[in-house]
C-alpha positions as a Markdown table, in Angstrom:
| # | Residue | x | y | z |
|---|---|---|---|---|
| 1 | Tyr | 132.8 | 118.1 | 97.3 |
| 2 | Lys | 134.6 | 114.8 | 97.4 |
| 3 | Asn | 131.8 | 113.0 | 99.2 |
| 4 | Thr | 129.1 | 114.2 | 96.8 |
| 5 | Val | 127.4 | 111.8 | 94.5 |
| 6 | Tyr | 125.4 | 113.4 | 91.7 |
| 7 | Leu | 122.4 | 111.5 | 90.3 |
| 8 | Arg | 123.1 | 112.4 | 86.7 |
| 9 | His | 126.4 | 110.5 | 86.9 |
| 10 | Leu | 124.8 | 107.5 | 88.6 |
| 11 | Ser | 122.0 | 107.4 | 86.0 |
| 12 | Lys | 124.8 | 106.5 | 83.5 |
| 13 | Val | 125.9 | 103.6 | 85.5 |
| 14 | Cys | 122.5 | 102.0 | 86.6 |
| 15 | Asp | 118.9 | 102.1 | 85.8 |
| 16 | Val | 117.0 | 105.1 | 87.2 |
| 17 | Asn | 114.5 | 102.8 | 88.9 |
| 18 | Val | 117.4 | 101.1 | 90.8 |
| 19 | Leu | 118.3 | 104.5 | 92.2 |
| 20 | Arg | 114.7 | 105.3 | 93.1 |
| 21 | Ile | 114.3 | 101.9 | 94.9 |
| 22 | Tyr | 117.6 | 102.5 | 96.7 |
| 23 | Leu | 116.4 | 105.9 | 97.9 |
| 24 | Leu | 113.0 | 104.6 | 98.8 |
| 25 | Ser | 114.5 | 101.9 | 100.9 |
| 26 | Arg | 115.8 | 104.5 | 103.4 |
| 27 | His | 113.4 | 106.5 | 105.7 |
| 28 | Tyr | 113.7 | 110.1 | 105.1 |
| 29 | His | 114.8 | 110.7 | 108.7 |
| 30 | Gln | 117.8 | 108.5 | 108.1 |
| 31 | Ser | 121.0 | 109.8 | 106.6 |
| 32 | Ile | 122.0 | 108.1 | 103.4 |
| 33 | Glu | 125.7 | 107.0 | 103.1 |
| 34 | Phe | 125.7 | 106.0 | 99.5 |
| 35 | Lys | 127.8 | 103.0 | 98.6 |
| 36 | Leu | 128.0 | 101.8 | 95.0 |
| 37 | Lys | 128.4 | 98.2 | 96.2 |
| 38 | Asp | 124.8 | 98.2 | 97.7 |
| 39 | Leu | 123.2 | 98.8 | 94.2 |
| 40 | Pro | 123.2 | 95.2 | 93.1 |
| 41 | Lys | 120.7 | 94.3 | 95.7 |
| 42 | Tyr | 118.3 | 97.0 | 94.4 |
| 43 | Gln | 119.1 | 95.9 | 90.8 |
| 44 | Arg | 117.8 | 92.5 | 91.8 |
| 45 | Leu | 114.6 | 94.0 | 93.3 |
| 46 | Asn | 114.2 | 96.0 | 90.2 |
| 47 | Glu | 114.4 | 93.0 | 88.0 |
| 48 | Ile | 111.8 | 91.1 | 90.1 |
| 49 | Leu | 109.4 | 94.0 | 89.6 |
| 50 | Ala | 110.2 | 94.2 | 85.8 |
| 51 | Arg | 109.6 | 90.5 | 85.4 |
| 52 | Thr | 106.4 | 90.7 | 87.4 |
| 53 | Leu | 105.1 | 93.5 | 85.2 |
| 54 | Phe | 106.6 | 92.4 | 81.9 |
| 55 | Asp | 104.0 | 92.3 | 79.2 |
| 56 | Phe | 101.3 | 92.6 | 81.8 |
| 57 | Arg | 98.2 | 94.3 | 80.4 |
| 58 | Ser | 95.1 | 95.2 | 82.2 |
| 59 | Ser | 92.7 | 92.6 | 81.1 |
| 60 | Gly | 89.2 | 92.6 | 82.6 |
| 61 | Pro | 88.0 | 94.8 | 85.3 |
| 62 | Glu | 90.6 | 97.1 | 86.9 |
| 63 | Ser | 91.6 | 96.0 | 90.3 |
| 64 | Gly | 94.4 | 96.7 | 92.7 |
| 65 | Lys | 93.4 | 100.4 | 93.4 |
| 66 | Asp | 91.4 | 99.6 | 96.6 |
| 67 | Ser | 92.6 | 96.2 | 97.6 |
| 68 | Arg | 93.6 | 95.3 | 101.1 |
| 69 | Ile | 97.2 | 95.2 | 100.1 |
| 70 | Val | 97.3 | 98.5 | 98.4 |
| 71 | Ser | 95.4 | 100.0 | 101.3 |
| 72 | Gln | 98.2 | 98.8 | 103.6 |
| 73 | Phe | 100.8 | 100.1 | 101.3 |
| 74 | Lys | 99.1 | 103.5 | 101.4 |
| 75 | Ser | 98.8 | 103.3 | 105.1 |
| 76 | Tyr | 102.7 | 102.9 | 105.4 |
| 77 | Leu | 103.1 | 106.0 | 103.2 |
| 78 | Ala | 100.6 | 108.0 | 105.2 |
| 79 | Asn | 102.4 | 106.9 | 108.4 |
| 80 | Asp | 105.4 | 109.5 | 108.3 |
| 81 | Leu | 106.3 | 108.3 | 104.8 |
| 82 | Asp | 107.4 | 104.9 | 105.8 |
| 83 | Thr | 108.9 | 103.9 | 102.4 |
| 84 | Pro | 111.0 | 101.1 | 103.7 |
| 85 | Asn | 108.0 | 99.1 | 104.9 |
| 86 | Ala | 106.0 | 100.1 | 101.8 |
| 87 | Leu | 108.7 | 98.8 | 99.6 |
| 88 | Glu | 109.0 | 95.6 | 101.6 |
| 89 | Leu | 105.2 | 95.1 | 101.1 |
| 90 | Leu | 105.7 | 95.7 | 97.4 |
| 91 | Met | 108.4 | 93.1 | 97.0 |
| 92 | Glu | 106.6 | 90.5 | 99.0 |
| 93 | Thr | 103.4 | 91.2 | 96.8 |
| 94 | Ala | 105.5 | 90.9 | 93.7 |
| 95 | Lys | 106.3 | 87.3 | 94.5 |
| 96 | Asn | 102.5 | 86.4 | 94.2 |
| 97 | Asp | 101.5 | 86.0 | 90.6 |
| 98 | Asn | 97.9 | 86.5 | 91.5 |
| 99 | Lys | 98.7 | 90.1 | 92.7 |
| 100 | Lys | 100.0 | 91.8 | 89.6 |
| 101 | Asn | 97.3 | 94.5 | 89.7 |
| 102 | Asp | 98.3 | 95.4 | 93.3 |
| 103 | Val | 101.9 | 95.5 | 92.2 |
| 104 | Arg | 101.1 | 97.7 | 89.3 |
| 105 | Ala | 99.1 | 100.1 | 91.5 |
| 106 | Met | 101.9 | 100.4 | 94.2 |
| 107 | Val | 104.5 | 100.8 | 91.5 |
| 108 | Glu | 102.6 | 103.7 | 90.0 |
| 109 | Ile | 102.2 | 105.3 | 93.4 |
| 110 | Leu | 105.9 | 105.2 | 93.8 |
| 111 | Gly | 106.5 | 106.7 | 90.3 |
| 112 | Leu | 108.6 | 103.7 | 89.0 |
| 113 | Arg | 108.3 | 103.3 | 85.4 |
| 114 | Tyr | 108.3 | 99.8 | 83.6 |
């Protein structure tokens, strides 16, 4: 099994969220040719999400669950599990400081932990 990569070994090298984001960036119909050199790109995405959600607490009424952005996000996932486009929408939304509730909702849907 020289071409096999075990997640338990990778989880010692990098954050589990980075691995999740890496895997979510591929459509399930695509073959994954894992390259360790690709991980820094996903590490940066993980850092953006962590910074966006750092010390973010739900203050005031809960929002994000039914917003237009989250609805689009869910639509991507409902459309043949289009995780690459859903992840792209998440990253674009994370750049907007006024959309932290939307980011939090999308992150929860994907199972990322911050």
